[in-house]
Chimera marker file (.cmm) of the C-alpha trace (Angstrom):
<marker_set name="trace">
<marker id="1" x="9.080" y="4.505" z="-10.260" r="1" g="1" b="0" radius="0.5"/>
<marker id="2" x="8.300" y="1.473" z="-12.586" r="1" g="1" b="0" radius="0.5"/>
<marker id="3" x="7.592" y="-1.361" z="-11.143" r="1" g="1" b="0" radius="0.5"/>
<marker id="4" x="4.090" y="-2.164" z="-9.775" r="1" g="1" b="0" radius="0.5"/>
<marker id="5" x="3.300" y="-2.678" z="-5.954" r="1" g="1" b="0" radius="0.5"/>
<marker id="6" x="0.913" y="-4.519" z="-4.019" r="1" g="1" b="0" radius="0.5"/>
<marker id="7" x="-0.883" y="-2.676" z="-1.639" r="1" g="1" b="0" radius="0.5"/>
<marker id="8" x="-2.725" y="-3.934" z="1.314" r="1" g="1" b="0" radius="0.5"/>
<marker id="9" x="-5.246" y="-1.883" z="3.572" r="1" g="1" b="0" radius="0.5"/>
<marker id="10" x="-7.284" y="-2.606" z="6.442" r="1" g="1" b="0" radius="0.5"/>
<marker id="11" x="-8.494" y="-1.352" z="9.659" r="1" g="1" b="0" radius="0.5"/>
<marker id="12" x="-7.105" y="-1.025" z="12.945" r="1" g="1" b="0" radius="0.5"/>
<marker id="13" x="-8.850" y="0.279" z="16.051" r="1" g="1" b="0" radius="0.5"/>
<marker id="14" x="-11.026" y="2.480" z="13.735" r="1" g="1" b="0" radius="0.5"/>
<marker id="15" x="-8.070" y="4.030" z="11.618" r="1" g="1" b="0" radius="0.5"/>
<marker id="16" x="-6.928" y="2.739" z="8.404" r="1" g="1" b="0" radius="0.5"/>
<marker id="17" x="-3.368" y="1.491" z="7.096" r="1" g="1" b="0" radius="0.5"/>
<marker id="18" x="-2.346" y="0.964" z="3.894" r="1" g="1" b="0" radius="0.5"/>
<marker id="19" x="1.114" y="-1.560" z="3.879" r="1" g="1" b="0" radius="0.5"/>
<marker id="20" x="3.216" y="-1.992" z="0.912" r="1" g="1" b="0" radius="0.5"/>
<marker id="21" x="4.245" y="-5.709" z="0.505" r="1" g="1" b="0" radius="0.5"/>
<marker id="22" x="6.714" y="-5.331" z="-1.981" r="1" g="1" b="0" radius="0.5"/>
<marker id="23" x="8.842" y="-2.273" z="-0.264" r="1" g="1" b="0" radius="0.5"/>
<marker id="24" x="8.123" y="-1.891" z="3.733" r="1" g="1" b="0" radius="0.5"/>
<marker id="25" x="5.328" y="1.383" z="3.590" r="1" g="1" b="0" radius="0.5"/>
<marker id="26" x="2.813" y="1.600" z="5.457" r="1" g="1" b="0" radius="0.5"/>
<marker id="27" x="0.882" y="4.826" z="5.794" r="1" g="1" b="0" radius="0.5"/>
<marker id="28" x="-2.195" y="5.443" z="8.080" r="1" g="1" b="0" radius="0.5"/>
<marker id="29" x="-5.433" y="8.130" z="7.122" r="1" g="1" b="0" radius="0.5"/>
<marker id="30" x="-8.704" y="8.231" z="8.410" r="1" g="1" b="0" radius="0.5"/>
<marker id="31" x="-10.821" y="7.363" z="5.445" r="1" g="1" b="0" radius="0.5"/>
<marker id="32" x="-9.984" y="4.755" z="2.042" r="1" g="1" b="0" radius="0.5"/>
<marker id="33" x="-9.393" y="7.961" z="-0.161" r="1" g="1" b="0" radius="0.5"/>
<marker id="34" x="-7.315" y="9.415" z="1.974" r="1" g="1" b="0" radius="0.5"/>
<marker id="35" x="-5.161" y="6.421" z="2.722" r="1" g="1" b="0" radius="0.5"/>
<marker id="36" x="-4.462" y="5.919" z="-0.868" r="1" g="1" b="0" radius="0.5"/>
<marker id="37" x="-2.821" y="9.817" z="-1.586" r="1" g="1" b="0" radius="0.5"/>
<marker id="38" x="-1.119" y="9.395" z="1.751" r="1" g="1" b="0" radius="0.5"/>
<marker id="39" x="0.670" y="5.779" z="0.344" r="1" g="1" b="0" radius="0.5"/>
<marker id="40" x="1.334" y="7.340" z="-2.786" r="1" g="1" b="0" radius="0.5"/>
<marker id="41" x="3.386" y="10.431" z="-1.507" r="1" g="1" b="0" radius="0.5"/>
<marker id="42" x="5.047" y="8.013" z="0.740" r="1" g="1" b="0" radius="0.5"/>
<marker id="43" x="6.014" y="5.770" z="-2.112" r="1" g="1" b="0" radius="0.5"/>
<marker id="44" x="7.510" y="9.215" z="-3.921" r="1" g="1" b="0" radius="0.5"/>
<marker id="45" x="9.390" y="10.575" z="-0.879" r="1" g="1" b="0" radius="0.5"/>
<marker id="46" x="10.878" y="7.173" z="-0.711" r="1" g="1" b="0" radius="0.5"/>
<marker id="47" x="11.731" y="6.321" z="-3.899" r="1" g="1" b="0" radius="0.5"/>
<marker id="48" x="15.922" y="7.430" z="-4.619" r="1" g="1" b="0" radius="0.5"/>
<marker id="49" x="16.793" y="7.972" z="-8.291" r="1" g="1" b="0" radius="0.5"/>
<marker id="50" x="13.172" y="6.602" z="-8.827" r="1" g="1" b="0" radius="0.5"/>
<marker id="51" x="13.488" y="3.261" z="-7.316" r="1" g="1" b="0" radius="0.5"/>
<marker id="52" x="12.232" y="1.675" z="-3.912" r="1" g="1" b="0" radius="0.5"/>
<marker id="53" x="15.163" y="-0.575" z="-4.423" r="1" g="1" b="0" radius="0.5"/>
<marker id="54" x="16.417" y="0.254" z="-0.984" r="1" g="1" b="0" radius="0.5"/>
<marker id="55" x="13.431" y="-0.926" z="0.664" r="1" g="1" b="0" radius="0.5"/>
<marker id="56" x="13.544" y="-4.578" z="2.389" r="1" g="1" b="0" radius="0.5"/>
<marker id="57" x="9.843" y="-6.413" z="1.856" r="1" g="1" b="0" radius="0.5"/>
<marker id="58" x="7.232" y="-6.102" z="4.146" r="1" g="1" b="0" radius="0.5"/>
<marker id="59" x="7.119" y="-8.319" z="7.076" r="1" g="1" b="0" radius="0.5"/>
<marker id="60" x="5.495" y="-12.270" z="5.880" r="1" g="1" b="0" radius="0.5"/>
<marker id="61" x="2.392" y="-10.944" z="7.951" r="1" g="1" b="0" radius="0.5"/>
<marker id="62" x="1.354" y="-8.506" z="5.526" r="1" g="1" b="0" radius="0.5"/>
<marker id="63" x="1.658" y="-11.425" z="2.481" r="1" g="1" b="0" radius="0.5"/>
<marker id="64" x="-0.419" y="-13.588" z="4.349" r="1" g="1" b="0" radius="0.5"/>
<marker id="65" x="-3.229" y="-10.497" z="4.258" r="1" g="1" b="0" radius="0.5"/>
<marker id="66" x="-2.690" y="-10.442" z="0.814" r="1" g="1" b="0" radius="0.5"/>
<marker id="67" x="-3.601" y="-14.002" z="0.222" r="1" g="1" b="0" radius="0.5"/>
<marker id="68" x="-6.523" y="-14.053" z="1.893" r="1" g="1" b="0" radius="0.5"/>
<marker id="69" x="-7.806" y="-10.437" z="1.082" r="1" g="1" b="0" radius="0.5"/>
<marker id="70" x="-11.572" y="-9.680" z="0.510" r="1" g="1" b="0" radius="0.5"/>
<marker id="71" x="-11.718" y="-8.272" z="-2.554" r="1" g="1" b="0" radius="0.5"/>
<marker id="72" x="-9.658" y="-5.048" z="-4.445" r="1" g="1" b="0" radius="0.5"/>
<marker id="73" x="-10.282" y="-1.361" z="-3.714" r="1" g="1" b="0" radius="0.5"/>
<marker id="74" x="-9.346" y="0.642" z="-6.568" r="1" g="1" b="0" radius="0.5"/>
<marker id="75" x="-9.969" y="4.680" z="-5.633" r="1" g="1" b="0" radius="0.5"/>
<marker id="76" x="-10.441" y="7.390" z="-8.137" r="1" g="1" b="0" radius="0.5"/>
<marker id="77" x="-7.911" y="8.404" z="-10.170" r="1" g="1" b="0" radius="0.5"/>
<marker id="78" x="-6.107" y="5.895" z="-8.829" r="1" g="1" b="0" radius="0.5"/>
<marker id="79" x="-2.566" y="4.969" z="-10.264" r="1" g="1" b="0" radius="0.5"/>
<marker id="80" x="-1.952" y="2.114" z="-12.614" r="1" g="1" b="0" radius="0.5"/>
<marker id="81" x="1.229" y="1.834" z="-10.479" r="1" g="1" b="0" radius="0.5"/>
<marker id="82" x="-0.841" y="-0.292" z="-7.714" r="1" g="1" b="0" radius="0.5"/>
<marker id="83" x="-2.373" y="-3.054" z="-6.622" r="1" g="1" b="0" radius="0.5"/>
<marker id="84" x="-4.918" y="-2.223" z="-3.763" r="1" g="1" b="0" radius="0.5"/>
<marker id="85" x="-6.703" y="-4.697" z="-2.323" r="1" g="1" b="0" radius="0.5"/>
<marker id="86" x="-8.720" y="-4.585" z="1.031" r="1" g="1" b="0" radius="0.5"/>
<marker id="87" x="-7.592" y="-7.081" z="4.128" r="1" g="1" b="0" radius="0.5"/>
<marker id="88" x="-10.326" y="-10.034" z="4.761" r="1" g="1" b="0" radius="0.5"/>
<link id1="1" id2="2" r="1" g="1" b="0" radius="0.2"/>
<link id1="2" id2="3" r="1" g="1" b="0" radius="0.2"/>
<link id1="3" id2="4" r="1" g="1" b="0" radius="0.2"/>
<link id1="4" id2="5" r="1" g="1" b="0" radius="0.2"/>
<link id1="5" id2="6" r="1" g="1" b="0" radius="0.2"/>
<link id1="6" id2="7" r="1" g="1" b="0" radius="0.2"/>
<link id1="7" id2="8" r="1" g="1" b="0" radius="0.2"/>
<link id1="8" id2="9" r="1" g="1" b="0" radius="0.2"/>
<link id1="9" id2="10" r="1" g="1" b="0" radius="0.2"/>
<link id1="10" id2="11" r="1" g="1" b="0" radius="0.2"/>
<link id1="11" id2="12" r="1" g="1" b="0" radius="0.2"/>
<link id1="12" id2="13" r="1" g="1" b="0" radius="0.2"/>
<link id1="13" id2="14" r="1" g="1" b="0" radius="0.2"/>
<link id1="14" id2="15" r="1" g="1" b="0" radius="0.2"/>
<link id1="15" id2="16" r="1" g="1" b="0" radius="0.2"/>
<link id1="16" id2="17" r="1" g="1" b="0" radius="0.2"/>
<link id1="17" id2="18" r="1" g="1" b="0" radius="0.2"/>
<link id1="18" id2="19" r="1" g="1" b="0" radius="0.2"/>
<link id1="19" id2="20" r="1" g="1" b="0" radius="0.2"/>
<link id1="20" id2="21" r="1" g="1" b="0" radius="0.2"/>
<link id1="21" id2="22" r="1" g="1" b="0" radius="0.2"/>
<link id1="22" id2="23" r="1" g="1" b="0" radius="0.2"/>
<link id1="23" id2="24" r="1" g="1" b="0" radius="0.2"/>
<link id1="24" id2="25" r="1" g="1" b="0" radius="0.2"/>
<link id1="25" id2="26" r="1" g="1" b="0" radius="0.2"/>
<link id1="26" id2="27" r="1" g="1" b="0" radius="0.2"/>
<link id1="27" id2="28" r="1" g="1" b="0" radius="0.2"/>
<link id1="28" id2="29" r="1" g="1" b="0" radius="0.2"/>
<link id1="29" id2="30" r="1" g="1" b="0" radius="0.2"/>
<link id1="30" id2="31" r="1" g="1" b="0" radius="0.2"/>
<link id1="31" id2="32" r="1" g="1" b="0" radius="0.2"/>
<link id1="32" id2="33" r="1" g="1" b="0" radius="0.2"/>
<link id1="33" id2="34" r="1" g="1" b="0" radius="0.2"/>
<link id1="34" id2="35" r="1" g="1" b="0" radius="0.2"/>
<link id1="35" id2="36" r="1" g="1" b="0" radius="0.2"/>
<link id1="36" id2="37" r="1" g="1" b="0" radius="0.2"/>
<link id1="37" id2="38" r="1" g="1" b="0" radius="0.2"/>
<link id1="38" id2="39" r="1" g="1" b="0" radius="0.2"/>
<link id1="39" id2="40" r="1" g="1" b="0" radius="0.2"/>
<link id1="40" id2="41" r="1" g="1" b="0" radius="0.2"/>
<link id1="41" id2="42" r="1" g="1" b="0" radius="0.2"/>
<link id1="42" id2="43" r="1" g="1" b="0" radius="0.2"/>
<link id1="43" id2="44" r="1" g="1" b="0" radius="0.2"/>
<link id1="44" id2="45" r="1" g="1" b="0" radius="0.2"/>
<link id1="45" id2="46" r="1" g="1" b="0" radius="0.2"/>
<link id1="46" id2="47" r="1" g="1" b="0" radius="0.2"/>
<link id1="47" id2="48" r="1" g="1" b="0" radius="0.2"/>
<link id1="48" id2="49" r="1" g="1" b="0" radius="0.2"/>
<link id1="49" id2="50" r="1" g="1" b="0" radius="0.2"/>
<link id1="50" id2="51" r="1" g="1" b="0" radius="0.2"/>
<link id1="51" id2="52" r="1" g="1" b="0" radius="0.2"/>
<link id1="52" id2="53" r="1" g="1" b="0" radius="0.2"/>
<link id1="53" id2="54" r="1" g="1" b="0" radius="0.2"/>
<link id1="54" id2="55" r="1" g="1" b="0" radius="0.2"/>
<link id1="55" id2="56" r="1" g="1" b="0" radius="0.2"/>
<link id1="56" id2="57" r="1" g="1" b="0" radius="0.2"/>
<link id1="57" id2="58" r="1" g="1" b="0" radius="0.2"/>
<link id1="58" id2="59" r="1" g="1" b="0" radius="0.2"/>
<link id1="59" id2="60" r="1" g="1" b="0" radius="0.2"/>
<link id1="60" id2="61" r="1" g="1" b="0" radius="0.2"/>
<link id1="61" id2="62" r="1" g="1" b="0" radius="0.2"/>
<link id1="62" id2="63" r="1" g="1" b="0" radius="0.2"/>
<link id1="63" id2="64" r="1" g="1" b="0" radius="0.2"/>
<link id1="64" id2="65" r="1" g="1" b="0" radius="0.2"/>
<link id1="65" id2="66" r="1" g="1" b="0" radius="0.2"/>
<link id1="66" id2="67" r="1" g="1" b="0" radius="0.2"/>
<link id1="67" id2="68" r="1" g="1" b="0" radius="0.2"/>
<link id1="68" id2="69" r="1" g="1" b="0" radius="0.2"/>
<link id1="69" id2="70" r="1" g="1" b="0" radius="0.2"/>
<link id1="70" id2="71" r="1" g="1" b="0" radius="0.2"/>
<link id1="71" id2="72" r="1" g="1" b="0" radius="0.2"/>
<link id1="72" id2="73" r="1" g="1" b="0" radius="0.2"/>
<link id1="73" id2="74" r="1" g="1" b="0" radius="0.2"/>
<link id1="74" id2="75" r="1" g="1" b="0" radius="0.2"/>
<link id1="75" id2="76" r="1" g="1" b="0" radius="0.2"/>
<link id1="76" id2="77" r="1" g="1" b="0" radius="0.2"/>
<link id1="77" id2="78" r="1" g="1" b="0" radius="0.2"/>
<link id1="78" id2="79" r="1" g="1" b="0" radius="0.2"/>
<link id1="79" id2="80" r="1" g="1" b="0" radius="0.2"/>
<link id1="80" id2="81" r="1" g="1" b="0" radius="0.2"/>
<link id1="81" id2="82" r="1" g="1" b="0" radius="0.2"/>
<link id1="82" id2="83" r="1" g="1" b="0" radius="0.2"/>
<link id1="83" id2="84" r="1" g="1" b="0" radius="0.2"/>
<link id1="84" id2="85" r="1" g="1" b="0" radius="0.2"/>
<link id1="85" id2="86" r="1" g="1" b="0" radius="0.2"/>
<link id1="86" id2="87" r="1" g="1" b="0" radius="0.2"/>
<link id1="87" id2="88" r="1" g="1" b="0" radius="0.2"/>
</marker_set>
């Protein structure tokens, strides 16, 4: 996986969710740090021959969330493969 993926993180009913934009991958966790780790694992598991091309883009709703983001999030030990933002 060589492309940089945008990931929007948001909270819904006390649970954190992370949604990939270029590829429709979504995970949930109780904390932001756990959320990031789960997203990394899910993205690696979805890779076929090192690529995610078989996955469609996320629905437009999540792209609009990205446009209204309230800030970025950079977890400890974050990979440069992801650009992570918090939803407004």
